[in-house]
N, CA and C atoms as an extended XYZ file, in Angstrom:
423
Properties=species:S:1:pos:R:3:atomname:S:1:resname:S:1:resid:I:1 pbc="F F F"
N        76.186       62.574      107.768 N   ALA     1
C        76.350       61.635      106.681 CA  ALA     1
C        75.053       61.530      105.868 C   ALA     1
N        73.910       61.627      106.540 N   LEU     2
C        72.634       61.535      105.842 CA  LEU     2
C        72.460       62.690      104.865 C   LEU     2
N        72.806       63.914      105.292 N   LEU     3
C        72.673       65.068      104.405 CA  LEU     3
C        73.602       64.952      103.203 C   LEU     3
N        74.796       64.443      103.425 N   ALA     4
C        75.739       64.259      102.313 CA  ALA     4
C        75.199       63.238      101.323 C   ALA     4
N        74.548       62.207      101.827 N   THR     5
C        73.946       61.194      100.955 CA  THR     5
C        72.810       61.802      100.139 C   THR     5
N        71.981       62.601      100.792 N   ILE     6
C        70.886       63.272      100.086 CA  ILE     6
C        71.458       64.182       99.000 C   ILE     6
N        72.472       64.936       99.353 N   LEU     7
C        73.072       65.857       98.402 CA  LEU     7
C        73.729       65.120       97.235 C   LEU     7
N        74.289       63.974       97.519 N   GLU     8
C        74.895       63.161       96.460 CA  GLU     8
C        73.843       62.725       95.441 C   GLU     8
N        72.657       62.367       95.947 N   LYS     9
C        71.580       61.918       95.060 CA  LYS     9
C        70.853       63.091       94.400 C   LYS     9
N        70.727       64.191       95.125 N   GLU    10
C        70.020       65.386       94.636 CA  GLU    10
C        70.906       66.614       94.850 C   GLU    10
N        71.866       66.879       93.950 N   PRO    11
C        72.843       67.961       94.159 CA  PRO    11
C        72.237       69.351       94.352 C   PRO    11
N        71.036       69.569       93.883 N   ARG    12
C        70.417       70.902       94.016 CA  ARG    12
C        69.470       70.993       95.215 C   ARG    12
N        69.415       69.986       96.039 N   GLU    13
C        68.499       69.968       97.180 CA  GLU    13
C        68.924       71.060       98.166 C   GLU    13
N        68.129       72.129       98.240 N   SER    14
C        68.558       73.329       98.962 CA  SER    14
C        68.614       73.164      100.478 C   SER    14
N        67.732       72.390      101.066 N   THR    15
C        67.754       72.233      102.526 CA  THR    15
C        69.032       71.517      102.969 C   THR    15
N        69.378       70.456      102.283 N   ALA    16
C        70.615       69.736      102.612 CA  ALA    16
C        71.826       70.642      102.389 C   ALA    16
N        71.819       71.380      101.291 N   ARG    17
C        72.933       72.291      100.995 CA  ARG    17
C        73.065       73.340      102.105 C   ARG    17
N        71.941       73.882      102.551 N   TYR    18
C        71.945       74.905      103.597 CA  TYR    18
C        72.565       74.361      104.890 C   TYR    18
N        72.091       73.217      105.345 N   TYR    19
C        72.600       72.681      106.609 CA  TYR    19
C        74.054       72.239      106.505 C   TYR    19
N        74.437       71.661      105.376 N   LEU    20
C        75.838       71.285      105.199 CA  LEU    20
C        76.724       72.530      105.129 C   LEU    20
N        76.219       73.579      104.511 N   SER    21
C        76.965       74.828      104.443 CA  SER    21
C        77.254       75.351      105.845 C   SER    21
N        76.247       75.359      106.699 N   TYR    22
C        76.463       75.872      108.045 CA  TYR    22
C        77.280       74.927      108.911 C   TYR    22
N        77.267       73.655      108.615 N   THR    23
C        78.175       72.723      109.287 CA  THR    23
C        79.617       73.095      108.948 C   THR    23
N        79.862       73.359      107.671 N   GLU    24
C        81.209       73.774      107.247 CA  GLU    24
C        81.595       75.119      107.875 C   GLU    24
N        80.641       76.027      107.988 N   ALA    25
C        80.935       77.323      108.606 CA  ALA    25
C        81.352       77.142      110.066 C   ALA    25
N        80.689       76.237      110.781 N   TRP    26
C        81.073       75.986      112.173 CA  TRP    26
C        82.446       75.322      112.248 C   TRP    26
N        82.744       74.442      111.292 N   ARG    27
C        84.089       73.850      111.233 CA  ARG    27
C        85.120       74.956      111.016 C   ARG    27
N        84.813       75.897      110.113 N   ALA    28
C        85.730       76.998      109.844 CA  ALA    28
C        85.983       77.807      111.111 C   ALA    28
N        84.916       78.096      111.854 N   ARG    29
C        85.073       78.856      113.103 CA  ARG    29
C        85.936       78.089      114.104 C   ARG    29
N        85.765       76.769      114.160 N   ALA    30
C        86.578       75.954      115.064 CA  ALA    30
C        88.052       75.999      114.653 C   ALA    30
N        88.313       75.882      113.356 N   PHE    31
C        89.698       75.977      112.886 CA  PHE    31
C        90.280       77.357      113.207 C   PHE    31
N        89.486       78.412      113.034 N   ASP    32
C        89.946       79.755      113.395 CA  ASP    32
C        90.323       79.816      114.872 C   ASP    32
N        89.466       79.259      115.708 N   ALA    33
C        89.716       79.281      117.160 CA  ALA    33
C        90.977       78.496      117.523 C   ALA    33
N        91.306       77.482      116.738 N   MET    34
C        92.509       76.680      116.982 CA  MET    34
C        93.756       77.305      116.353 C   MET    34
N        93.588       78.462      115.686 N   GLY    35
C        94.732       79.104      115.054 CA  GLY    35
C        95.188       78.422      113.784 C   GLY    35
N        94.236       77.842      113.056 N   LYS    36
C        94.554       77.148      111.805 CA  LYS    36
C        93.848       77.847      110.633 C   LYS    36
N        94.370       79.015      110.221 N   PRO    37
C        93.664       79.784      109.194 CA  PRO    37
C        93.587       79.095      107.832 C   PRO    37
N        94.572       78.302      107.454 N   ALA    38
C        94.511       77.614      106.153 CA  ALA    38
C        93.375       76.591      106.148 C   ALA    38
N        93.218       75.847      107.237 N   ASP    39
C        92.116       74.887      107.341 CA  ASP    39
C        90.780       75.620      107.400 C   ASP    39
N        90.754       76.743      108.106 N   ALA    40
C        89.528       77.544      108.184 CA  ALA    40
C        89.135       78.039      106.799 C   ALA    40
N        90.105       78.491      106.039 N   LEU    41
C        89.822       78.985      104.689 CA  LEU    41
C        89.210       77.890      103.818 C   LEU    41
N        89.742       76.690      103.897 N   ALA    42
C        89.193       75.569      103.116 CA  ALA    42
C        87.746       75.285      103.527 C   ALA    42
N        87.461       75.349      104.819 N   ALA    43
C        86.092       75.106      105.292 CA  ALA    43
C        85.155       76.240      104.861 C   ALA    43
N        85.631       77.502      104.913 N   TRP    44
C        84.803       78.617      104.441 CA  TRP    44
C        84.499       78.455      102.952 C   TRP    44
N        85.506       78.047      102.177 N   ASP    45
C        85.290       77.847      100.740 CA  ASP    45
C        84.220       76.788      100.496 C   ASP    45
N        84.273       75.717      101.239 N   ARG    46
C        83.266       74.650      101.095 CA  ARG    46
C        81.888       75.161      101.520 C   ARG    46
N        81.827       75.927      102.603 N   ALA    47
C        80.545       76.479      103.064 CA  ALA    47
C        79.922       77.374      101.996 C   ALA    47
N        80.739       78.209      101.380 N   ILE    48
C        80.239       79.104      100.334 CA  ILE    48
C        79.792       78.307       99.114 C   ILE    48
N        80.550       77.294       98.769 N   GLU    49
C        80.196       76.440       97.626 CA  GLU    49
C        78.834       75.771       97.835 C   GLU    49
N        78.555       75.362       99.040 N   LEU    50
C        77.309       74.656       99.340 CA  LEU    50
C        76.118       75.585       99.564 C   LEU    50
N        76.374       76.797      100.001 N   ASP    51
C        75.314       77.705      100.429 CA  ASP    51
C        74.361       78.082       99.289 C   ASP    51
N        73.078       77.765       99.445 N   PRO    52
C        72.121       78.114       98.396 CA  PRO    52
C        71.607       79.556       98.500 C   PRO    52
N        71.974       80.263       99.577 N   THR    53
C        71.411       81.599       99.826 CA  THR    53
C        72.390       82.739       99.578 C   THR    53
N        73.657       82.430       99.309 N   ASN    54
C        74.699       83.445       99.138 CA  ASN    54
C        74.775       84.368      100.357 C   ASN    54
N        74.832       83.779      101.530 N   ASP    55
C        74.881       84.499      102.804 CA  ASP    55
C        76.182       85.309      102.914 C   ASP    55
N        76.065       86.632      103.079 N   ARG    56
C        77.234       87.513      103.182 CA  ARG    56
C        78.116       87.149      104.378 C   ARG    56
N        77.520       86.647      105.444 N   ALA    57
C        78.311       86.303      106.628 CA  ALA    57
C        79.375       85.252      106.305 C   ALA    57
N        79.074       84.349      105.392 N   LEU    58
C        80.063       83.343      105.006 CA  LEU    58
C        81.245       84.002      104.301 C   LEU    58
N        80.979       84.995      103.480 N   HIS    59
C        82.049       85.694      102.767 CA  HIS    59
C        82.892       86.535      103.728 C   HIS    59
N        82.254       87.122      104.724 N   VAL    60
C        83.001       87.878      105.732 CA  VAL    60
C        83.858       86.917      106.555 C   VAL    60
N        83.327       85.747      106.866 N   GLY    61
C        84.124       84.726      107.562 CA  GLY    61
C        85.326       84.307      106.741 C   GLY    61
N        85.110       84.112      105.446 N   ARG    62
C        86.213       83.749      104.548 CA  ARG    62
C        87.257       84.859      104.527 C   ARG    62
N        86.804       86.105      104.474 N   ALA    63
C        87.734       87.238      104.491 CA  ALA    63
C        88.552       87.233      105.778 C   ALA    63
N        87.906       86.929      106.894 N   GLY    64
C        88.626       86.863      108.168 CA  GLY    64
C        89.717       85.810      108.155 C   GLY    64
N        89.415       84.647      107.579 N   ALA    65
C        90.433       83.596      107.483 CA  ALA    65
C        91.586       84.038      106.583 C   ALA    65
N        91.256       84.702      105.482 N   LEU    66
C        92.304       85.217      104.596 CA  LEU    66
C        93.165       86.261      105.305 C   LEU    66
N        92.537       87.102      106.116 N   ILE    67
C        93.278       88.111      106.870 CA  ILE    67
C        94.228       87.435      107.857 C   ILE    67
N        93.740       86.440      108.595 N   ARG    68
C        94.590       85.747      109.570 CA  ARG    68
C        95.724       84.995      108.872 C   ARG    68
N        95.427       84.383      107.734 N   LEU    69
C        96.474       83.699      106.980 CA  LEU    69
C        97.486       84.715      106.450 C   LEU    69
N        96.991       85.823      105.939 N   GLY    70
C        97.885       86.887      105.471 CA  GLY    70
C        98.766       87.422      106.585 C   GLY    70
N        98.191       87.566      107.761 N   GLU    71
C        98.963       88.055      108.909 CA  GLU    71
C       100.094       87.093      109.251 C   GLU    71
N        99.812       85.798      109.237 N   ALA    72
C       100.850       84.803      109.512 CA  ALA    72
C       101.961       84.884      108.462 C   ALA    72
N       101.577       85.114      107.223 N   LEU    73
C       102.570       85.223      106.150 CA  LEU    73
C       103.392       86.509      106.277 C   LEU    73
N       102.759       87.615      106.683 N   VAL    74
C       103.503       88.858      106.928 CA  VAL    74
C       104.527       88.618      108.038 C   VAL    74
N       104.083       87.958      109.113 N   ASP    75
C       104.982       87.680      110.236 CA  ASP    75
C       106.160       86.808      109.814 C   ASP    75
N       105.948       85.968      108.790 N   ALA    76
C       107.001       85.089      108.283 CA  ALA    76
C       107.791       85.738      107.139 C   ALA    76
N       107.540       87.028      106.895 N   ASN    77
C       108.202       87.770      105.811 CA  ASN    77
C       107.959       87.163      104.430 C   ASN    77
N       106.833       86.522      104.255 N   GLN    78
C       106.443       85.972      102.948 CA  GLN    78
C       105.477       86.974      102.314 C   GLN    78
N       106.035       88.089      101.901 N   PHE    79
C       105.233       89.248      101.528 CA  PHE    79
C       104.379       89.041      100.285 C   PHE    79
N       104.909       88.410       99.256 N   ALA    80
C       104.123       88.218       98.029 CA  ALA    80
C       102.914       87.326       98.293 C   ALA    80
N       103.107       86.248       99.040 N   ASP    81
C       101.980       85.361       99.377 CA  ASP    81
C       100.980       86.080      100.279 C   ASP    81
N       101.492       86.865      101.216 N   ALA    82
C       100.609       87.620      102.109 CA  ALA    82
C        99.775       88.612      101.305 C   ALA    82
N       100.404       89.307      100.382 N   GLU    83
C        99.671       90.285       99.572 CA  GLU    83
C        98.549       89.603       98.794 C   GLU    83
N        98.829       88.447       98.238 N   GLN    84
C        97.809       87.710       97.479 CA  GLN    84
C        96.602       87.383       98.361 C   GLN    84
N        96.835       86.916       99.574 N   ARG    85
C        95.745       86.574      100.489 CA  ARG    85
C        94.971       87.825      100.902 C   ARG    85
N        95.700       88.905      101.172 N   LEU    86
C        95.038       90.128      101.619 CA  LEU    86
C        94.226       90.775      100.497 C   LEU    86
N        94.711       90.693       99.279 N   LEU    87
C        93.930       91.203       98.149 CA  LEU    87
C        92.638       90.398       97.978 C   LEU    87
N        92.721       89.085       98.194 N   ALA    88
C        91.516       88.244       98.120 CA  ALA    88
C        90.537       88.616       99.230 C   ALA    88
N        91.062       88.894      100.427 N   ALA    89
C        90.193       89.332      101.534 CA  ALA    89
C        89.532       90.656      101.186 C   ALA    89
N        90.291       91.558      100.615 N   ASN    90
C        89.750       92.856      100.237 CA  ASN    90
C        88.608       92.684       99.234 C   ASN    90
N        88.754       91.780       98.291 N   ALA    91
C        87.696       91.523       97.307 CA  ALA    91
C        86.427       91.007       97.987 C   ALA    91
N        86.579       90.163       99.001 N   GLU    92
C        85.425       89.632       99.734 CA  GLU    92
C        84.683       90.728      100.498 C   GLU    92
N        85.401       91.783      100.854 N   LEU    93
C        84.821       92.828      101.707 CA  LEU    93
C        84.255       94.005      100.920 C   LEU    93
N        84.118       93.878       99.628 N   GLN    94
C        83.621       94.984       98.815 CA  GLN    94
C        82.107       95.169       98.899 C   GLN    94
N        81.384       94.133       99.276 N   THR    95
C        79.932       94.234       99.418 CA  THR    95
C        79.602       94.502      100.891 C   THR    95
N        78.844       95.560      101.178 N   PRO    96
C        78.517       95.884      102.574 CA  PRO    96
C        77.741       94.756      103.261 C   PRO    96
N        77.930       94.681      104.545 N   GLY    97
C        77.214       93.694      105.347 CA  GLY    97
C        77.739       93.701      106.767 C   GLY    97
N        77.127       92.920      107.645 N   PRO    98
C        77.578       92.861      109.040 CA  PRO    98
C        79.025       92.392      109.137 C   PRO    98
N        79.807       93.111      109.907 N   GLY    99
C        81.193       92.742      110.150 CA  GLY    99
C        82.183       93.240      109.107 C   GLY    99
N        81.682       93.794      108.009 N   VAL   100
C        82.573       94.217      106.926 CA  VAL   100
C        83.456       95.385      107.352 C   VAL   100
N        82.884       96.389      107.986 N   GLU   101
C        83.655       97.580      108.349 CA  GLU   101
C        84.795       97.242      109.303 C   GLU   101
N        84.513       96.446      110.304 N   GLU   102
C        85.546       96.048      111.271 CA  GLU   102
C        86.659       95.254      110.588 C   GLU   102
N        86.271       94.306      109.733 N   ALA   103
C        87.265       93.502      109.018 CA  ALA   103
C        88.084       94.362      108.061 C   ALA   103
N        87.433       95.319      107.400 N   ALA   104
C        88.136       96.188      106.461 CA  ALA   104
C        89.163       97.058      107.178 C   ALA   104
N        88.850       97.515      108.378 N   THR   105
C        89.800       98.309      109.154 CA  THR   105
C        91.007       97.461      109.539 C   THR   105
N        90.755       96.253      110.021 N   LYS   106
C        91.864       95.352      110.370 CA  LYS   106
C        92.715       95.061      109.139 C   LYS   106
N        92.051       94.856      108.005 N   LEU   107
C        92.758       94.582      106.761 CA  LEU   107
C        93.657       95.753      106.365 C   LEU   107
N        93.159       96.967      106.476 N   ALA   108
C        93.951       98.145      106.106 CA  ALA   108
C        95.200       98.256      106.979 C   ALA   108
N        95.054       98.012      108.270 N   VAL   109
C        96.201       98.042      109.186 CA  VAL   109
C        97.220       96.984      108.777 C   VAL   109
N        96.734       95.809      108.433 N   LEU   110
C        97.627       94.718      108.049 CA  LEU   110
C        98.317       94.994      106.713 C   LEU   110
N        97.597       95.587      105.753 N   PHE   111
C        98.235       95.979      104.497 CA  PHE   111
C        99.375       96.963      104.767 C   PHE   111
N        99.160       97.925      105.667 N   ALA   112
C       100.213       98.885      106.006 CA  ALA   112
C       101.426       98.162      106.585 C   ALA   112
N       101.185       97.197      107.477 N   ARG   113
C       102.287       96.392      108.042 CA  ARG   113
C       103.015       95.623      106.953 C   ARG   113
N       102.233       95.028      106.049 N   LEU   114
C       102.815       94.265      104.942 CA  LEU   114
C       103.774       95.140      104.140 C   LEU   114
N       103.282       96.296      103.705 N   TYR   115
C       104.102       97.143      102.844 CA  TYR   115
C       105.267       97.793      103.598 C   TYR   115
N       105.100       98.058      104.900 N   ASP   116
C       106.233       98.538      105.702 CA  ASP   116
C       107.334       97.482      105.755 C   ASP   116
N       106.941       96.246      106.019 N   GLY   117
C       107.925       95.159      106.075 CA  GLY   117
C       108.580       94.896      104.734 C   GLY   117
N       107.776       94.918      103.693 N   TRP   118
C       108.293       94.654      102.352 CA  TRP   118
C       109.268       95.755      101.940 C   TRP   118
N       108.975       96.994      102.336 N   ALA   119
C       109.855       98.122      102.006 CA  ALA   119
C       111.239       97.954      102.632 C   ALA   119
N       111.294       97.303      103.766 N   MET   120
C       112.586       97.089      104.423 CA  MET   120
C       113.459       96.127      103.623 C   MET   120
N       112.837       95.146      102.974 N   SER   121
C       113.633       94.189      102.208 CA  SER   121
C       113.812       94.599      100.743 C   SER   121
N       112.889       95.424      100.226 N   GLU   122
C       112.980       95.904       98.845 CA  GLU   122
C       112.631       97.405       98.832 C   GLU   122
N       113.582       98.248       99.244 N   PRO   123
C       113.282       99.654       99.484 CA  PRO   123
C       112.910      100.485       98.248 C   PRO   123
N       113.267      100.070       97.076 N   ASP   124
C       113.034      100.896       95.892 CA  ASP   124
C       111.819      100.475       95.073 C   ASP   124
N       110.864       99.810       95.659 N   LYS   125
C       109.715       99.288       94.920 CA  LYS   125
C       108.425      100.063       95.141 C   LYS   125
N       108.480      101.164       95.869 N   GLY   126
C       107.273      101.971       96.073 CA  GLY   126
C       106.382      101.488       97.210 C   GLY   126
N       106.878      100.565       98.020 N   TYR   127
C       106.060      100.034       99.109 CA  TYR   127
C       105.741      101.056      100.203 C   TYR   127
N       106.642      102.028      100.491 N   PRO   128
C       106.265      103.034      101.500 CA  PRO   128
C       105.013      103.826      101.103 C   PRO   128
N       104.863      104.093       99.823 N   THR   129
C       103.670      104.814       99.354 CA  THR   129
C       102.422      103.965       99.554 C   THR   129
N       102.519      102.694       99.222 N   LYS   130
C       101.374      101.790       99.422 CA  LYS   130
C       101.031      101.685      100.910 C   LYS   130
N       102.052      101.608      101.745 N   ALA   131
C       101.817      101.522      103.195 CA  ALA   131
C       101.079      102.766      103.676 C   ALA   131
N       101.491      103.919      103.209 N   ALA   132
C       100.842      105.179      103.627 CA  ALA   132
C        99.392      105.223      103.161 C   ALA   132
N        99.129      104.751      101.950 N   GLU   133
C        97.751      104.729      101.440 CA  GLU   133
C        96.859      103.846      102.309 C   GLU   133
N        97.346      102.670      102.654 N   TRP   134
C        96.552      101.760      103.487 CA  TRP   134
C        96.427      102.270      104.909 C   TRP   134
N        97.476      102.917      105.410 N   ARG   135
C        97.393      103.475      106.769 CA  ARG   135
C        96.311      104.555      106.813 C   ARG   135
N        96.219      105.372      105.764 N   ALA   136
C        95.181      106.409      105.702 CA  ALA   136
C        93.794      105.771      105.681 C   ALA   136
N        93.642      104.673      104.966 N   ARG   137
C        92.339      103.976      104.935 CA  ARG   137
C        91.957      103.463      106.314 C   ARG   137
N        92.947      103.011      107.066 N   SER   138
C        92.650      102.438      108.383 CA  SER   138
C        92.185      103.487      109.382 C   SER   138
N        92.458      104.759      109.080 N   GLN   139
C        92.102      105.831      110.003 CA  GLN   139
C        90.821      106.563      109.597 C   GLN   139
N        90.208      106.152      108.512 N   GLN   140
C        88.947      106.766      108.099 CA  GLN   140
C        87.846      106.333      109.039 C   GLN   140
N        86.879      107.235      109.316 N   PRO   141
C        85.776      106.875      110.233 CA  PRO   141
C        84.841      105.851      109.617 C   PRO   141
C-alpha cells in the first residue's frame, strides 16, 4: 500500500514502479499456477505497464499466459478467440530473450492444433495449410 501511495503522488517514481511491477509479476505467476490464465494475463499487463525497465521476462510471461488462455479456448472450440490470443502471444515472442524459444515452440504446436480443429468445423477455409505451416515451425531446431 505504501508503494501505491508513493506512485500515486509521484507517477514516474521508478523504484516504486519497479517493485510494484514485480509484485504484479508474482501475482501473475500465482494465477498461472492456479490455472487462471485470464487473471494471469491481467496481472502481466499491469506488471508491464508499471515496469520502468522494459524487462523482456515480463513479456515472455505475458506470452505464456496468452498461450495458456489460447489453449483453453482451442479446447473449447472457440477458434477465432483462440487465434486472436495466440497471435498476440506470437507478437510478444518476436524479440529474442530467455524463454522465448521454448515458448515459441509450444506456440507453434498449439497453432497447429488450433488450425487442425478449425479445419474440422470449416473445411474449406485453408486451415489445413496453416496447420502444416505451424507444424513445420514447431519442428525447426
